[in-house]
C-alpha positions in Angstrom: 131.3 106.2 116.6 132.5 108.0 113.5 134.6 106.3 110.8 136.9 108.0 108.3 136.2 106.9 104.7 139.3 105.1 103.4 138.6 102.9 100.3 141.8 101.0 100.8 140.9 99.6 104.1 138.5 96.9 102.8 141.1 95.7 100.3 143.8 95.4 103.0 141.3 93.5 105.2 140.3 91.2 102.4 143.8 90.2 101.3 144.9 89.8 105.0 141.8 87.6 105.4 142.7 85.6 102.3 146.1 85.0 103.7 144.7 83.8 107.0 142.3 81.6 105.2 144.8 79.7 103.1 147.2 79.6 106.1 144.5 77.8 107.9 144.2 75.4 105.1 147.8 74.4 105.5 147.2 73.8 109.2 144.1 71.8 108.4 146.1 69.7 106.0 148.5 68.5 108.6 145.8 67.9 111.2 143.4 66.1 108.9 146.1 63.9 107.3 146.2 62.1 110.6 142.4 61.8 110.5 142.7 60.5 107.0 145.1 57.7 108.0 142.8 56.7 110.9 139.7 56.7 108.7 141.4 54.5 106.1 142.5 52.1 108.7 139.2 51.8 110.6 136.5 52.3 107.9 134.1 49.4 107.6 132.7 50.6 104.3 133.3 47.9 101.6 132.2 50.2 98.7 134.5 53.0 97.8 133.4 55.1 94.9 135.9 57.0 92.8 136.4 60.7 93.2 133.6 61.7 90.8 130.8 59.0 90.9 128.7 57.7 93.8 126.6 54.6 93.1 123.3 54.3 94.8 124.8 51.6 97.1 127.0 54.3 98.7 123.9 55.9 100.3 122.2 52.8 101.6 123.6 53.2 105.1 121.6 56.4 105.4 118.3 54.8 104.2 117.4 57.7 102.0 113.9 58.1 100.8 114.5 60.4 97.8 117.2 62.1 95.8 117.2 65.1 98.1 118.3 62.9 101.0 121.1 61.5 98.8 122.3 65.0 97.8 122.4 66.0 101.4 124.8 63.0 102.1 127.2 63.7 99.2 130.7 64.1 100.7 132.0 67.6 100.5 129.0 68.9 98.4 127.1 72.0 99.4 123.6 72.1 97.8 122.7 75.3 96.0 119.0 75.4 95.1 119.5 78.5 92.9 117.2 81.5 93.0 113.8 82.3 91.5 114.6 85.8 90.2 115.5 87.4 86.8 113.9 84.9 84.5 115.3 81.4 84.0 118.9 81.6 82.9 120.4 83.2 85.9 118.8 81.0 88.5 120.7 77.7 88.0 121.3 75.5 91.0 124.2 73.1 91.2 122.2 69.8 90.7 121.2 68.4 87.3 118.8 65.5 86.7 119.9 63.3 83.8 122.1 66.1 82.6 119.5 68.8 82.6 117.9 71.2 85.1 114.2 71.0 85.8 111.9 73.5 84.1 110.3 74.8 87.2 110.7 78.0 89.3 108.1 77.9 92.2 108.6 74.3 93.0 112.3 74.7 92.6 115.2 72.3 92.6 114.3 71.0 96.1 110.8 69.9 95.0 112.1 68.2 91.9 114.7 66.2 93.9 112.1 65.2 96.5 109.9 63.7 93.8 112.6 61.3 92.8 112.6 58.2 95.0 115.9 56.8 96.2 115.2 53.6 94.2 115.1 55.6 91.0 118.7 56.9 91.5 121.3 54.8 89.7 124.2 57.0 90.7 125.3 60.6 91.3 128.2 62.0 89.3 130.2 65.1 90.5 131.2 67.4 87.6 133.9 69.9 88.1 135.3 72.8 86.2 132.2 74.0 84.2 131.8 70.8 82.2 128.0 71.3 82.4 128.0 75.0 81.9 124.9 75.2 79.8 122.4 74.0 82.3 124.3 75.0 85.4 126.0 78.2 84.4 128.2 79.8 87.0 128.5 76.6 89.1 132.0 75.2 89.4 130.9 72.0 91.1 127.7 70.2 89.9 126.0 67.0 90.9 124.3 65.1 88.1 121.7 62.5 89.2 121.4 59.5 86.8 118.0 57.9 87.0 116.9 54.3 86.4 114.5 54.3 83.4 111.1 52.7 83.5 110.9 52.1 87.2 107.6 52.3 88.9 107.6 53.1 92.6 106.0 55.4 95.1 107.0 56.9 98.4 105.0 58.4 101.2 105.6 60.3 104.4 103.5 61.2 107.5 104.6 63.9 109.8 103.2 65.4 113.0 104.5 68.7 114.4 104.0 70.0 117.9 104.5 73.6 119.0 105.4 74.5 122.6 101.8 75.5 123.4 100.7 71.9 122.6 99.3 72.7 119.2 99.6 69.8 116.8 99.3 69.8 113.0 99.8 66.8 110.6 101.6 66.7 107.2 101.1 64.0 104.5 103.4 63.7 101.5 103.2 61.2 98.6 105.1 60.8 95.4 104.9 58.3 92.5 106.8 57.6 89.3 105.4 55.4 86.6 105.2 54.9 82.8 102.0 55.9 81.2 101.9 55.0 77.5 105.1 56.6 76.1 105.5 59.0 79.0 107.8 58.7 82.0 105.8 60.5 84.7 106.1 61.5 88.3 103.5 63.1 90.6 103.6 64.3 94.2 101.3 65.9 96.7 102.2 67.8 99.9 99.3 68.6 102.2 99.6 69.6 105.9 100.4 72.3 108.3 103.0 73.6 110.8 102.3 75.4 114.1 104.5 77.9 116.0 104.5 79.6 119.3 106.7 82.0 121.3 106.6 84.5 124.1 108.4 87.8 124.7 109.2 90.4 127.3 109.3 93.8 125.7 110.9 96.8 127.4 110.8 100.4 126.3 113.3 103.0 127.5 113.6 106.8 127.0 116.7 108.6 125.9 118.1 108.4 129.4 117.7 104.6 129.5 114.8 104.9 132.0 112.0 102.3 131.7 108.8 103.9 130.3 106.8 100.8 129.7 107.0 97.0 129.3 104.8 94.3 127.9 104.1 90.6 128.1 103.7 89.3 124.5 102.3 86.0 123.3 102.5 85.0 119.6 101.1 81.9 117.9 101.0 81.2 114.2 100.1 78.3 111.9 100.6 77.5 108.3 98.5 75.2 106.2 99.2 74.2 102.6 98.5 71.9 99.7 100.7 71.7 96.6 100.5 69.2 93.7 103.3 68.7 91.2 103.5 66.7 88.0 106.1 65.9 85.4 106.0 64.0 82.1 108.7 63.2 79.6 108.4 61.6 76.2 109.9 61.6 72.7 108.3 64.2 70.5 109.2 65.2 66.9 112.7 63.6 67.1 113.4 65.3 70.4 112.7 65.0 74.1 109.6 66.8 75.5 109.3 67.5 79.2 106.2 69.1 80.8 106.2 70.3 84.4 103.3 71.7 86.3 102.6 72.9 89.9 99.4 74.1 91.5 98.5 74.9 95.1 98.4 77.4 97.9 98.9 78.1 101.5 97.3 80.0 104.4 99.1 81.6 107.2 97.6 83.0 110.4 99.4 84.9 113.2 97.9 86.1 116.4 99.8 88.5 118.8 98.6 89.7 122.2 100.3 92.2 124.5 99.6 93.3 128.0 101.3 96.7 128.5 102.5 98.1 131.9 103.5 101.7 132.2 106.7 102.7 134.1 107.2 99.2 135.5 107.9 95.6 134.5 105.0 93.2 134.1 103.4 92.3 137.5 100.1 90.8 138.8 98.2 94.1 138.6 95.9 95.1 135.8 97.7 96.1 132.7 97.5 99.7 131.6 97.0 98.8 127.9 96.1 95.8 125.8 96.4 95.2 122.1 95.8 92.4 119.8 97.0 91.9 116.2 95.5 89.2 113.9 97.2 88.6 110.6 96.1 86.5 107.7 98.1 85.7 104.5 96.5 83.6 101.7 98.5 82.5 98.7 97.5 80.7 95.5 99.7 79.8 92.5 99.8 77.8 89.3 102.8 77.1 87.0 103.4 75.3 83.7 106.7 74.7 82.1 107.5 73.1 78.7 111.0 71.9 77.9 112.0 70.5 74.5 115.4 69.2 73.5 116.7 67.9 70.3 120.2 66.7 69.3 121.5 67.8 66.0 124.7 65.9 65.3 127.1 67.2 67.9 124.8 70.1 69.1 121.8 70.3 71.4 118.9 72.6 70.7 116.9 73.5 73.7 113.6 75.4 73.9 111.9 76.4 77.2 108.5 78.0 77.9 107.4 78.9 81.4 104.3 80.6 82.8 103.6 81.4 86.4 100.7 83.1 88.3 100.8 84.0 92.0 97.9 85.6 93.9 98.6 86.8 97.4 96.2 88.5 99.8 97.3 89.9 103.2 95.2 91.6 105.8 95.3 92.4 109.5 93.0 93.6 112.3 94.6 95.7 115.0 92.7 96.3 118.3 94.1 98.5 121.1 92.6 99.4 124.5 93.9 102.1 126.8 92.3 101.3 130.2 92.4 104.7 132.0 90.8 106.8 130.6 89.3 104.2 128.3 90.2 104.6 124.7 89.5 101.9 122.1 90.8 101.9 118.5 90.5 99.4 115.6 92.6 99.4 112.5 92.2 97.3 109.4 94.7 96.9 106.5 94.3 94.8 103.4 96.7 94.3 100.4 96.3 92.2 97.3 99.2 91.3 95.0 98.7 89.5 91.7 101.9 88.5 90.0 102.4 86.9 86.5 105.6 85.8 84.8 106.1 84.5 81.3 109.5 83.3 80.0 110.6 82.0 76.5 114.2 80.8 76.1 116.2 78.9 73.5 119.8 77.8 73.4 122.1 75.9 71.0 125.1 74.2 72.6 127.9 71.9 71.7 127.6 68.5 73.4 130.4 66.5 71.7 133.6 65.4 73.5 135.4 68.3 72.1 137.6 70.3 74.5 135.8 73.6 73.6 132.0 73.6 74.1 130.2 76.9 73.3 126.5 77.7 73.8 124.5 80.5 72.3 120.9 81.7 73.1 118.5 84.4 74.0 115.7 84.8 76.6 112.6 87.0 76.7 110.7 87.5 79.9 107.7 89.5 81.1 107.0 90.2 84.8 103.9 92.0 86.1 102.7 92.8 89.6 99.4 94.5 90.4 99.2 95.7 93.9 96.3 97.5 95.7 95.7 98.2 99.3 93.3 100.0 101.6 93.3 100.9 105.3 90.7 102.0 107.8 91.0 103.6 111.3 87.9 103.1 113.5 85.8 102.4 110.4 87.1 105.5 108.5 88.9 105.0 105.2 92.5 106.3 105.4 94.4 107.3 102.2 97.5 105.2 101.6 100.0 107.0 99.4 101.4 104.7 96.7 99.2 101.7 97.6 97.7 101.0 94.2 100.5 100.3 91.7 101.1 98.2 88.6 104.7 97.3 87.8 105.6 95.6 84.6 109.0 94.6 83.3 110.0 93.5 79.8 113.4 92.0 79.6 115.5 90.4 76.8 119.0 89.0 76.9 121.4 87.6 74.4 124.2 85.4 75.7 127.1 83.2 74.7 128.8 80.8 77.2 131.6 78.3 76.9 133.5 75.5 78.6 137.0 74.9 77.5 139.0 71.9 78.9 142.5 73.1 78.3 143.9 69.8 79.5 143.0 67.1 82.1 143.8 69.4 85.0 142.8 72.9 83.8 139.3 74.1 82.7 138.0 77.5 81.7 134.3 78.4 81.8 132.6 81.7 81.2 130.2 83.8 79.2 128.9 87.2 78.2 125.3 88.3 78.5 123.8 91.5 77.1 120.6 92.5 78.9 117.9 95.0 77.8 114.9 95.8 80.0 112.1 98.3 80.6 110.2 98.8 83.8 107.0 100.7 83.8 105.1 101.8 86.9 101.4 103.0 86.7 98.6 103.6 89.1 99.2 106.1 91.8 102.5 107.0 90.1 103.5 106.8 86.4 107.1 106.1 85.6 109.1 104.3 82.9 112.8 103.4 83.0 115.0 101.6 80.5 118.2 99.7 81.3 120.9 97.9 79.5 123.6 95.8 81.1 126.7 93.8 80.0 127.3 90.8 82.3 130.6 89.0 81.8 131.6 85.9 83.8 134.8 83.8 83.8 136.0 81.0 86.0 139.2 78.8 86.0 139.4 75.4 87.7 142.7 73.7 88.3 142.8 70.1 89.6 146.0 70.0 91.6 145.5 66.2 91.9 142.6 63.8 92.2 141.8 65.2 95.6 142.5 68.9 95.4 140.9 71.5 93.3 141.3 75.3 93.1 138.8 77.6 91.4 139.1 81.3 90.6 136.0 83.2 89.6 135.1 86.6 88.4 131.6 87.8 87.5 129.5 91.0 87.0 125.8 90.4 87.9 122.6 92.4 88.1 120.1 92.0 91.0 116.4 91.4 90.6 114.1 94.1 92.0 111.3 93.1 94.3 108.3 94.6 92.7 106.6 94.8 96.2 109.0 97.7 97.0 107.4 99.9 94.3 104.2 100.0 96.5 103.7 101.3 100.0 103.5 98.8 102.9 102.9 98.9 106.6 104.1 96.9 109.6 101.4 96.9 112.3 103.5 95.3 115.1 106.1 98.0 114.7 103.7 100.8 114.1 105.7 101.8 111.0 105.1 102.2 107.3 107.3 102.3 104.2 106.6 104.4 101.1 106.8 102.8 97.7 109.5 104.0 95.4 108.8 104.1 91.6 112.4 105.1 90.9 114.1 101.9 92.0 116.9 100.6 89.8 118.5 97.1 89.9 121.6 96.9 92.0 124.9 95.5 90.5 127.9 93.7 91.8 131.3 92.6 90.6 132.7 89.7 92.4 136.1 87.9 92.5 136.3 84.6 94.5 138.7 81.8 95.1 137.6 78.3 96.2 139.7 75.5 97.5 138.3 71.9 97.6 140.1 69.1 99.3 138.7 65.5 99.5 141.0 63.9 102.0 139.1 60.6 102.5 136.0 58.7 101.4 133.6 61.0 103.3 136.0 63.7 104.5 136.4 67.0 102.7 137.3 70.7 103.3 136.0 73.6 101.2 137.1 77.2 101.7 135.8 80.1 99.6 137.0 83.7 99.9 135.3 86.5 98.0 135.3 90.2 97.5 132.4 92.2 95.9 132.2 95.7 94.5 128.5 96.7 94.7 126.8 99.7 93.1 123.3 101.2 93.3 122.8 99.1 96.5 119.3 99.0 97.9 119.0 100.5 101.4 116.3 102.4 103.3 116.6 106.1 102.3 114.7 109.4 102.8 112.1 109.6 99.9 110.1 112.6 101.0 110.5 115.5 103.5 107.7 117.6 104.7 108.9 119.9 107.5 109.8 117.6 110.4 108.0 114.7 108.8 110.0 112.4 106.6 108.9 109.3 104.5 111.3 106.5 104.1 111.5 103.5 101.7 113.8 101.3 99.8 116.1 103.2 97.3 119.4 103.1 95.5 121.9 104.4 98.1 125.3 104.4 96.3 128.3 102.1 96.3 129.5 99.5 98.8 132.1 96.8 99.4 131.3 93.3 100.7 133.8 90.5 101.5 134.2 87.4 103.5 134.8 83.7 103.4 133.0 80.4 103.9 134.6 77.3 105.4 132.9 73.9 105.3 134.5 70.8 106.8 133.3 67.2 106.7 135.3 65.2 109.2 134.7 61.4 109.6 135.1 60.3 113.2 135.5 56.6 112.7 138.7 56.6 114.7 136.6 57.7 117.7 133.0 56.8 116.9 132.3 54.1 114.3 130.6 55.5 111.2 130.1 59.0 112.5 130.5 62.2 110.6 130.9 65.8 111.9 130.1 68.7 109.5 131.4 72.1 110.5 130.5 75.3 108.7 131.7 78.8 109.5 130.8 82.0 107.6 132.4 85.4 108.0 131.2 88.5 106.2 132.0 92.2 106.5 131.2 95.3 104.5 131.7 99.0 104.1 129.2 101.6 102.9 129.2 105.4 103.1 125.9 106.5 104.8 125.0 110.0 103.7 122.5 110.3 106.6 125.3 110.2 109.2 128.1 111.2 106.9 130.2 108.2 107.9 130.9 104.6 107.0 128.9 101.7 108.3 128.0 98.1 107.3 125.2 97.4 104.8 121.9 95.7 105.7 120.7 92.2 105.4 123.5 89.8 106.2 124.9 87.9 109.2 128.5 88.9 110.0 129.6 85.5 111.3 127.9 82.2 112.0 129.1 78.8 113.0 127.0 75.5 112.7 127.8 71.9 113.5 126.0 68.8 112.3 126.8 65.4 113.8 125.4 62.0 112.7 126.3 58.4 113.7 124.8 55.4 111.9 124.6 51.9 113.4 124.1 50.0 110.2 123.6 46.5 111.6 121.2 47.8 114.3 119.4 50.0 111.7 119.6 53.0 114.0 121.0 56.5 113.8 121.2 59.6 115.9 122.5 63.0 115.5 122.5 66.6 116.5 122.7 70.1 115.0 124.1 73.2 116.6 123.6 76.8 115.6 126.0 79.3 117.1 124.9 82.7 118.4 124.5 85.5 115.9 123.5 89.1 115.6 122.3 91.0 112.5 122.1 94.8 112.2 119.7 96.7 109.9 119.5 100.5 109.4 116.3 102.5 108.7 116.2 106.2 108.3 115.3 107.0 111.9 116.3 103.8 113.7 118.8 101.0 114.0 117.5 97.4 114.4 119.4 94.4 115.6 118.3 90.8 115.9 120.3 88.1 117.6 119.9 84.5 118.7 121.5 82.3 121.3 123.3 79.0 120.8 120.6 76.4 119.9 120.5 72.6 119.5 118.5 70.2 117.4 118.5 66.5 118.3 117.1 63.5 116.3 116.9 59.7 116.5 115.8 57.5 113.7 115.4 53.8 112.9 114.5 51.4 110.1 114.0 48.3 112.2 110.2 48.1 112.1 107.9 47.2 109.2 110.5 48.4 106.6 109.7 52.0 107.6 112.0 54.8 108.4 110.9 56.6 111.6 112.4 59.7 113.1 111.8 61.9 116.1 113.5 65.3 116.3 113.5 68.1 118.8 114.4 71.7 117.7 115.3 74.4 120.2 116.1 71.6 122.6 117.8 74.1 125.0 115.1 76.8 124.3 115.7 79.3 121.6 116.3 82.9 122.9 116.2 85.8 120.5 116.7 89.5 121.2 115.3 92.1 118.9 116.4 95.7 119.6 115.2 99.0 118.1 117.2 102.2 118.7 115.3 105.4 117.8 116.6 108.8 116.7 114.9 112.2 116.4 113.9 112.8 112.7 116.7 110.6 111.4 119.9 108.8 112.6 121.9 112.0 112.5 119.6 113.4 115.2 119.6 112.9 119.0 119.1 109.5 120.4 115.4 109.1 121.3 115.0 105.8 123.2 114.9 102.1 122.5 112.7 99.0 122.5 114.2 95.7 123.5 112.2 92.5 122.9 113.4 89.3 124.6 111.8 86.4 122.7 111.7 82.8 123.7 110.8 79.6 121.8 110.5 76.4 123.6 111.3 72.9 122.3 109.4 72.0 119.1 108.8 68.3 118.2 108.4 66.6 114.9 107.6 62.9 114.4 108.0 61.5 110.9 107.5 58.1 109.2 108.5 57.3 105.6 107.6 54.3 103.5 107.3 53.0 99.9 104.5 51.5 97.8 
């Protein structure tokens, strides 16, 4: 289907969507007001925190083991772990620990929260309107975990996972917090594995939709890992010094086998072809972060240093047999990637009770990736263009941010960042590019009353390039390769968004966010080289696009139907518009899910020390465009069920089943001659199936 290019269409759709969204809010208000009255009348909770602070006792009914469990049970709060791209400043999540974010990238915010036992949490305070803009820049709603000082306690967990092919792998976790001399310390270790298994029926069709071949596929994989984290905090030189460290690695193995049948569906006869793919991925890493903070009258001086090393090795063996006449081929591919990152950052921010709180600072970062690869076919070395590449980025940024509490109801928060960077590529290709960007941000939060908040946001941001895309790569299972592109530039986007938060009861809330983005230099698969009828494709800057949508999250207490039960509903809708020069028409962009609905249900029987619940994922379909093919991936409606208890030996025990109703996924590939502007050339449809997966877990303290 051809589309006419009309830039006004996305805007019309967006504002119509915005109108529908807030009209829905009004409908929800009338419906949920009834639920609010019922909840207030029937709730058995004796502890009712105020609208901004949740004492530890609020979470006791859920028997949490760590701070992450408690964050997941915060009413109306959506956890944002942040990202691990573009240095340190632009990656803030929406959870602080004692008013500060952890100095860690690879372990991330999730790891830091898992190390904090539930007994260490005194309370969790919800901050709104950018009042903590320095450590959580860009987050309008932030959760601040207040810890009990000087407490010594440990937690442990033992888990056993079972894949549908009856493969079992254990997982052991332990964390401990204690005081050593003048240091408040915490340590944790995570060692274990996770198995996986699926089957698939693959059908290949020609341009006339006639079956040309089919295959029975069996795929099994397993991951094994060990990671150790440590943190220490102490007073040093009239300031607070925090040291974070992480070391570990993982190994992943995937084995795929196919029996291929020509011109027919799989049957009991001998297959015409057989192939086997064995993949191995080994990863090792080490990270050290140093964080020093000193208060100077009403200001806070903050210095951060961070170093990270990642070493990844991937290789595969591909074996193919054609039975008649007999042909055997063996391919081997290996790729090594060594990545380093060093960050230095300092800030000076106002911390007094003044209405206006500015912060100033700068950050310097160096990222470097060394990639090399080789490939052989039947023992003969095959040249791989763009396989040996070194990419290095130097980046500096100067920034000023602020938070201004105009009055008790209205808060402004924003900032301005100037970024300067240079990316150099050497090896098979030599290239140097220099960039400078100005990145403004502004948000306004208005508290309509104690239960309703409206936030308007506007921001211009710059994406982080994946240095892997500068080097060539191959996908053995798809028999495809992607050329590295040394000319890649960061993509940019300008976003406006409106968010409405309504807390209509103790545990009930509604959050609706609508957004619109103008994107430039977006990264899509493009034609990089043309040699007669042969083309090479890879990731490249493809032009401008528009992206818009909304997110709705509803926490609905069901006490008036089921005592102490909570239903969480999430719906996400996205749409986009991009002019594709290959087909000379508009289409959607890659890498997002147009719409998706999820439900989470949990009911706690507090006296009986028992809980049960379910999670539902709605069906979905994603579409991605390559130069010469269109790929879609979709899944069916799936269910996860769990039961848990704390009745025995002061331990928390849980049994969960994922893909309870069997997960069915369809991956489709539609091919075109030369590129997508050419004639349709056939398709490959893969019907994948995952059976129920079990996990049994026990948590305890020491």
